[in-house]
NUSESE-724290 format. One record per residue (C-alpha): x, y, z; residue in one letter. Coordinates in pm, whole numbers, padded with zeros to 5 digits, always signed. Layout:
<pts>
XYZA
...
</pts>
This chain:
<pts>
+05703+02983-10493M
+05957+03186-10674T
+06243+03016-10846S
+06587+03172-10827F
+06792+03181-11145L
+07122+03077-10991C
+07292+02940-11301G
+07360+02606-11135A
+07259+02280-11297T
+07049+02007-11146A
+07231+01721-11319S
+07335+01548-10998A
+06982+01549-10865Q
+06835+01442-11198R
+07065+01142-11213D
+06908+01015-10892S
+06544+01050-10989F
+06514+01030-11367E
+06586+00656-11361G
+06432+00371-11156P
+06264+00361-10916P
+06144+00725-10942I
+06128+00771-11322N
+06035+01136-11275Y
+06009+01224-11644M
+05826+00914-11763T
+05599+00792-11481A
+05228+00868-11502A
+05123+01183-11318T
+04819+01235-11101N
+04849+01593-10977D
+04566+01853-10983P
+04695+02026-11298V
+04732+01705-11498S
+04379+01610-11392K
+04246+01947-11505L
+04437+01920-11832A
+04269+01586-11904A
+03925+01735-11834K
+03995+02032-12060V
+04111+01801-12338E
+03794+01590-12322T
+03568+01895-12298G
+03450+01815-11946E
+03587+02153-11835V
+03588+02465-12050C
+03828+02744-11960L
+03720+03099-12034S
+03952+03374-12156Y
+03941+03745-12085D
+04151+04023-12237R
+04310+04142-11915Q
+04401+03819-11740H
+04376+03552-12008G
+04281+03218-11854Y
+04385+03317-11502L
+04044+03361-11338K
+03913+03047-11499S
+04201+02821-11395V
+04201+02953-11039L
+03833+02865-11012E
+03884+02523-11172A
+04171+02442-10936L
+03999+02589-10628D
+04281+02836-10567V
+04165+03139-10363P
+04230+03491-10492I
+04298+03592-10129S
+04623+03393-10153S
+04767+03648-10397Q
+05122+03762-10330T
+05326+03988-10557L
+05696+03938-10630V
+05894+04199-10825F
+06242+04047-10834S
+06349+03899-11166K
+06379+03549-11030T
+06148+03327-11234S
+06068+03196-11581L
+05923+03515-11733Q
+06179+03749-11578L
+06158+03996-11867R
+05793+04054-11779R
+05871+04128-11413I
+05978+04454-11251S
+05890+04663-10945P
+05626+04832-11164H
+05490+04500-11292R
+05529+04231-11026P
+05444+03868-11084R
+05132+03746-10904A
+05140+03412-10726L
+04833+03222-10605Y
+04822+02891-10420F
+04621+02633-10232N
+04749+02324-10050D
+04869+02148-10366D
+04890+02400-10651V
+05089+02717-10722Y
+04992+02951-11007V
+05214+03231-11143G
+05082+03514-11363W
+05263+03807-11522C
+05116+04113-11687Q
+05135+04059-12065R
+05284+03718-11997G
+05313+03459-12269D
+05204+03179-12036V
+05055+03108-11696I
+05295+02901-11486E
+05186+02610-11267F
+05354+02391-11009A
+05146+02108-10867A
+05212+01834-10613T
+05181+01475-10727D
+05130+01241-10433A
+05397+01004-10561K
+05630+01213-10776Q
+05642+01546-10593G
+05644+01879-10774A
+05534+01891-11138M
+05566+02201-11356F
+05341+02318-11639Y
+05262+02619-11854T
+04941+02728-12027L
+04966+02960-12328S
+04793+03295-12283Q
+04665+03296-12642S
+04298+03264-12729E
+04381+03171-13088D
+04414+02803-13001A
+04243+02564-12763A
+04394+02588-12414P
+04659+02322-12361K
+04874+02255-12056F
+05237+02173-12139V
+05452+01987-11890R
+05803+02114-11834D
+06073+01872-11944R
+06365+01987-11735G
+06409+02363-11763Q
+06238+02433-11429C
+06453+02173-11254L
+06761+02391-11299T
+06642+02577-10989C
+06362+02353-10864H
+06578+02046-10794A
+06867+02148-10571S
+06973+02166-10209S
+06727+02456-10176R
+06442+02213-10251T
+06589+01930-10038Q
+06737+01769-10352N
+06406+01669-10507V
+06182+01842-10762P
+06024+02096-10533G
+05945+02451-10433Y
+06129+02745-10284L
+06061+03097-10167V
+06357+03330-10211R
+06436+03664-10052S
+06683+03883-10242V
+06820+04234-10238F
+06642+04357-10551A
+06749+04680-10720D
+06522+04941-10877S
+06490+04729-11190G
+06410+04411-10998G
+06753+04254-11055Q
+06892+04062-10756P
+07212+04210-10615I
+07380+03872-10596L
+07693+03987-10418G
+07488+04090-10116S
+07353+03740-10055G
+07015+03576-10084T
+06792+03376-09850Y
+06588+03060-09889N
+06298+03129-09653T
+06067+02912-09448D
+05911+02925-09101Q
+06254+02917-08935T
+06379+03231-09112S
+06438+03545-08908P
+06178+03806-08994F
+06444+04051-09109E
+06558+03809-09384E
+06216+03764-09543R
+06049+03902-09856W
+06323+04091-10030G
+06189+04143-10381G
+05828+04096-10267W
+05546+04333-10192Y
+05391+04280-09850V
+05058+04404-09715T
+04992+04361-09346G
+05100+04474-09004T
+05383+04327-08799H
+05451+04570-08515G
+05815+04634-08432E
+05952+04356-08653M
+06102+04457-08989R
+06134+04268-09317H
+06304+04327-09654M
+05990+04376-09861G
+05826+04675-10033N
+06156+04852-10106I
+06447+04826-10348T
+06816+04834-10265Y
+07138+04983-10397E
+07448+04773-10449E
+07646+04985-10204D
+07359+05019-09955D
+07172+04698-09879T
+07049+04824-09544D
+06776+05016-09726G
+06497+05214-09568D
+06310+04923-09416R
+06094+05159-09216E
+05940+05278-09543A
+05832+04924-09627G
+05701+04834-09283A
+05338+04784-09174N
+05190+04868-09513R
+04819+04787-09523E
+04801+04910-09882S
+05040+04925-10176L
+04900+05258-10289E
+05182+05493-10376G
+05427+05204-10428I
+05281+05014-10723V
+04954+05009-10914S
+04755+04697-10827T
+04475+04776-11074T
+04586+04508-11323P
+04566+04232-11059Y
+04278+04028-10922L
+04341+04172-10575S
+04514+04482-10436P
+04689+04270-10172H
+05015+04082-10125S
+04910+03929-09799D
+05164+03885-09519L
+04990+03580-09371V
+04968+03418-09714A
+05343+03468-09750L
+05409+03306-09412M
+05191+03005-09495V
+05355+02980-09837L
+05702+02970-09681E
+05603+02688-09448H
+05410+02491-09708Q
+05678+02486-09977T
+05946+02331-09759Q
+05696+02097-09592M
+05602+01963-09935H
+05971+01921-10014N
+06033+01725-09694A
+05748+01487-09775I
+05870+01439-10132A
+06228+01385-10013A
+06110+01113-09773A
+05912+00953-10055N
+06211+00948-10289Y
+06461+00837-10024E
+06240+00549-09913T
+06173+00422-10263R
+06539+00448-10357E
+06654+00276-10035A
+06412-00012-10088I
+06503-00042-10457H
+06874-00056-10385Q
+06829-00299-10096S
+06624-00534-10312Y
+06886-00519-10586Q
+07152-00622-10334M
+06930-00905-10210N
+06952-01071-10549E
+07328-01024-10562F
+07379-01153-10206L
+07118-01429-10238E
+06905-01292-09955R
+06527-01307-09925A
+06371-01083-10196P
+06193-00857-09945D
+06483-00825-09700Y
+06540-00461-09602L
+06902-00391-09512S
+07004-00202-09201E
+07144+00083-09411S
+06810+00114-09594A
+06625+00117-09264Q
+06853+00393-09134R
+06794+00603-09447R
+06419+00564-09409I
+06425+00647-09038A
+06635+00956-09100S
+06397+01086-09366S
+06102+01017-09133A
+06267+01225-08861D
+06310+01517-09103R
+05941+01506-09192V
+05842+01500-08824V
+06062+01801-08751N
+05898+01996-09033H
+05551+01885-08926L
+05608+02003-08570L
+05756+02339-08675M
+06090+02277-08503C
+06315+02585-08485D
+06028+02811-08592E
+06111+03181-08566F
+05929+03324-08264A
+05727+03632-08352L
+05800+03925-08125T
+05499+04126-08244S
+05155+04017-08366P
+05107+03994-08743V
+04793+04049-08947Q
+04717+04025-09318G
+04489+04237-09532T
+04319+04015-09790S
+04105+03787-09574G
+04341+03498-09654F
+04379+03405-09286A
+04006+03359-09238E
+03962+03170-09565E
+04260+02946-09492F
+04131+02856-09145A
+03778+02796-09274A
+03907+02509-09489R
+04022+02315-09183G
+03910+01973-09067I
+03784+02020-08710R
+03751+01797-08405D
+03453+01782-08170A
+03580+02090-07987K
+03605+02290-08309G
+03986+02281-08320R
+04184+02255-08644S
+04548+02236-08744L
+04470+02527-08977R
+04389+02756-08684D
+04636+03044-08686L
+04807+03205-08388D
+04990+03504-08544L
+05095+03643-08206N
+05401+03439-08119T
+05401+03176-08397R
+05223+03089-08721L
+04985+02813-08608F
+04792+02782-08286R
+04864+02408-08283Y
+05214+02362-08428P
+05160+02059-08649C
+05138+02109-09023S
+04799+02079-09192Y
+04980+01902-09478L
+04953+01586-09269I
+04609+01565-09435Y
+04752+01603-09786S
+04750+01342-10061D
+05129+01371-10063A
+05149+01260-09700F
+04896+00982-09753D
+05093+00874-10062G
+05415+00812-09871L
+05541+00451-09884P
+05417+00260-09583E
+05772+00194-09463Q
+05830+00564-09393V
+05474+00674-09327R
+05435+00432-09036S
+05762+00555-08884K
+05645+00915-08906I
+05315+00832-08737I
+05484+00627-08463D
+05743+00897-08397R
+05484+01174-08398L
+05257+00982-08162T
+05541+00914-07918A
+05635+01283-07913I
+05277+01397-07860L
+05229+01141-07583E
+05530+01296-07405N
+05734+00979-07444K
+06019+01161-07619V
+06237+01396-07417D
+06428+01574-07692D
+06533+01942-07692P
+06414+01971-08052E
+06057+01953-07928F
+06091+02178-07624A
+05870+02435-07796H
+05574+02197-07755L
+05425+02229-07408T
+05249+01924-07258P
+04914+02095-07314T
+05001+02173-07673M
+05105+01811-07738R
+04781+01680-07587S
+04573+01920-07796E
+04748+01828-08122I
+04715+01457-08047L
+04346+01494-07963A
+04286+01675-08293I
+04472+01408-08489L
+04291+01122-08317R
+03956+01265-08419Q
+04050+01376-08769T
+04319+01134-08895K
+04226+00763-08880P
+04581+00634-08831E
+04607+00817-08501F
+04268+00694-08383A
+04396+00341-08440D
+04677+00412-08193K
+04449+00576-07941K
+04527+00539-07575E
+04333+00688-07287T
+04337+01062-07352S
+04301+01339-07098S
+04122+01565-07345L
</pts>
C-alpha cells in the first residue's frame, strides 16, 4: 500500500460514509490494530523498542506480519515523504488484514488495518521511547488519497506505480498507474525496488527516470535477485523487496476495496430503502427494486475480483527471493487433497486456483447477508458451470471443479449448497 499524494480531496466520498448508516469516523472499530492498541493500553501486551527500528520488530510480531513480506518503495508518495528517497526507501510489510509502513529515522510507524464492517482504518505509532507507546487513529488526513476512485470510493488501499526521478519525486506529467492483478507487467512497480526473476517480461522498478526520457533503462532493473549495488539494505529487517509479495499485495489491496465497497453500498441501499418505506407507507423491511439492483451489482464486482477476471497473463515464470511465496502458501486452509486457495502458480498467473483467499477473511464474513448470499450464490453457479459468460472464460471446467471442491471442504456456506461433486 502506497498512497499517492494527488492533491485531490475526498470530500465527496466522505459525505457518503461519514454519516448514517456507515458513520466511519464515530462507529466502534474492531480491526487488528485497534485490538492491539487496547491490549497495549491495558498492559496485556508490551511493545519493545530498539534504537535502529523503534517498535517495528515488536509490532510486526504482535500483529503476526511476516518479515518476508517486506517491499521497498522509494517514490515520495506517502505520509512521511521527506524521509523517503531512492537511498532511503520506505519499507512496507503486510499480512491478510494489516499493512505496516516504516521509514528510516521516521517519526512514526504507519498502519492500515481492515475492519470487517468499516473497511480500512489508519493509525500511527510514535517512534519515541520517551513515552508509553500509543496508537493514534487518523482523523481524515489519510482519506485525501485513501478514499477516491482509486480505492473504489471507500476508505481503502492502493498500490501506485510512478515514473520516479533520482530524488524519488513522481514525474506527474508522464502519467501514473494504479496497479492490481490486471495491470500489464510493464506498468508495475515504478518507484519500487523489486527482487526476483521474471524472464523476458520487464517492469518499471529498480530504476529512476528523467522527465524527458521515461523509457528508462528497464533492462538494468530486470531480474535482480539482489539490491546490492543499487541501495543499501543494511538498515532494513530484510535485504529483499520480493516480487511475489508485490504481486500478492496488488491483488489483495483491490480485493479488500471491493469487499468494503459492497459492504458500504449494501448498507446504504438498505438504509435509503427503509427511509423511503416510511415516507411511502410501505412495510418497514421492504427492499426496493433499485436497492436490490445496487446490491446485486456490488455482488457481481466482488465475484469478478474473487475470480481474478481480466488477470494479466504472465508470459514468463516469476520467482521471489525472500521466501514469502512459501510462507504465504503455508498459511493456507487445505482440503482433503492438500489443495489451498493460497497455492501459487507463478508460471502463467498468480494463483494456481484463481479464487481469492480473502474469501476466508473477516471482511468477507462481515458482509451484510443481503450481499454475501448473492456473492455465494453467484460464485457457486459459476463454479458449477451454470453461467456461460465470457468474463469467466479463463476458468476451465477442471479449474472450476477444483475451486468448488476446495470451497466445499473449507468454507461452510459452500458445503451447505453441496451437490454431487465429481471430485
